[in-house]
C-alpha positions as CSV (number, residue, x, y, z in Angstrom):
1,M,1.8,33.0,-7.8
2,K,4.3,35.1,-5.8
3,L,3.9,37.0,-2.7
4,K,5.9,39.8,-1.4
5,I,6.1,40.0,2.5
6,T,8.0,42.4,4.9
7,Q,10.5,41.1,7.4
8,K,8.3,41.6,10.1
9,Q,5.6,39.5,8.5
10,L,8.3,36.9,7.8
11,D,9.4,36.9,11.4
12,T,5.7,36.7,12.8
13,I,4.8,33.8,10.5
14,I,8.2,31.8,11.8
15,L,7.3,32.9,15.6
16,N,3.7,31.4,14.9
17,E,5.1,28.3,13.2
18,Q,7.7,27.8,16.5
19,K,4.8,28.3,18.8
20,N,2.6,25.5,17.1
21,R,5.5,23.3,17.5
22,L,6.0,23.8,20.8
23,N,2.6,23.3,21.4
24,I,2.6,19.9,19.8
25,L,5.7,19.0,21.5
26,T,4.1,19.8,24.9
27,E,1.0,17.6,24.3
28,T,3.1,14.5,23.2
29,T,5.5,15.1,26.4
30,K,2.3,15.3,28.4
31,E,1.0,12.1,27.1
32,V,4.6,10.3,27.3
33,V,4.8,11.4,30.8
34,L,1.3,10.2,32.0
35,S,1.6,6.8,29.9
36,I,5.2,6.0,31.9
37,A,3.4,6.8,35.0
38,M,0.4,4.4,34.4
39,L,2.9,1.8,33.3
40,A,4.7,2.6,36.6
41,G,1.5,1.6,38.3
42,I,0.8,5.2,39.3
43,K,-2.7,5.7,39.9
44,L,-4.3,8.2,37.7
45,S,-7.6,9.7,37.6
46,G,-9.8,11.9,35.5
47,Q,-8.3,13.6,32.4
48,N,-5.1,12.6,33.5
49,E,-6.4,8.6,33.2
50,F,-8.3,9.3,29.6
51,V,-5.5,10.9,28.2
52,A,-2.8,8.1,29.2
53,K,-5.1,5.2,28.7
54,N,-5.7,6.7,25.2
55,A,-1.9,7.3,24.7
56,L,-1.1,3.5,25.2
57,K,-3.2,2.8,22.6
58,D,-1.6,5.0,20.1
59,A,1.3,3.5,18.3
60,K,3.0,6.8,17.7
61,I,3.1,7.7,21.5
62,M,4.0,4.2,22.5
63,S,7.0,4.7,20.2
64,E,7.6,7.8,21.9
65,V,7.7,6.0,25.1
66,K,10.2,3.5,24.0
67,D,12.5,6.3,22.3
68,T,12.3,8.4,25.8
69,L,13.0,4.9,27.8
70,E,16.2,3.9,25.4
71,D,17.8,7.4,25.8
72,D,19.6,8.6,29.0
73,V,19.1,12.1,28.0
74,K,15.0,11.8,27.3
75,I,14.7,10.1,30.6
76,N,16.5,13.0,32.5
77,D,14.0,15.1,30.5
78,L,11.0,12.8,31.7
79,V,12.4,13.0,35.2
80,D,12.5,17.0,35.1
81,S,9.0,16.9,33.8
82,M,7.7,14.7,36.6
83,V,9.2,17.1,38.9
84,D,7.7,19.9,37.2
85,K,4.2,18.1,37.6
86,G,4.9,17.8,41.4
87,M,6.1,14.2,41.6
88,K,8.6,13.6,44.6
89,D,11.9,11.6,43.5
90,P,10.5,10.2,40.3
91,K,14.3,9.0,39.1
92,N,13.6,6.5,42.4
93,M,9.9,5.7,40.9
94,L,11.4,4.7,37.9
95,F,14.2,2.7,39.3
96,K,11.8,0.6,41.6
97,N,9.3,0.0,39.1
98,A,11.7,-0.5,35.9
99,D,10.7,-4.2,35.8
100,K,7.0,-3.5,36.0
101,I,7.1,-0.7,33.4
102,I,8.7,-2.7,30.8
103,S,6.4,-5.8,31.5
104,N,3.4,-3.5,31.1
105,F,4.8,-1.8,27.9
106,N,5.4,-5.4,26.2
107,K,2.0,-6.5,27.5
108,N,0.1,-3.3,26.2
109,A,1.8,-3.5,23.1
110,S,1.3,-6.9,22.2
111,G,-2.5,-6.5,23.4
112,E,-2.8,-3.4,20.9
113,N,-0.9,-5.0,18.3
114,I,2.0,-2.5,18.3
115,K,5.2,-3.8,16.8
116,Q,7.3,-2.1,19.9
117,K,9.1,-3.9,22.6
118,L,11.2,-2.8,25.5
119,D,14.3,-4.9,26.2
120,F,17.5,-4.5,27.9
121,L,18.7,-1.4,27.0
122,S,15.5,0.4,28.4
123,L,16.0,-1.6,31.8
124,K,19.6,-0.3,32.0
125,N,18.6,3.3,31.6
126,L,15.3,3.0,34.1
127,K,17.8,1.2,36.8
128,N,20.5,4.0,36.5
129,K,20.3,6.2,39.4
130,D,22.6,8.6,38.3
């Protein structure tokens, strides 16, 4: 079966698809930011706490957290997201809590039977204050 659509209809379809992908990315980004905040020992409450706890049980989100902490560019994006959420000096918070983040991540991953572990690369990235 073939359908004929106009260029305007095609543009509308593409635009809607891009919006859907952006919404998925935004939700995942929120889960990653809240998860890392919880791993750092920041007290969350209400919906934020609920989202972070569930995200830390999700292997896909834990993988995203690991990918974020192992990539300098993603860490900078994380810091920008935390600033946008109103956090003061998130880079320093990550620096001060690097060991705690890695320890809590690894402890949580083993408790949830997730095959992800953070190592020296994540520690190096978190301790980088540039």
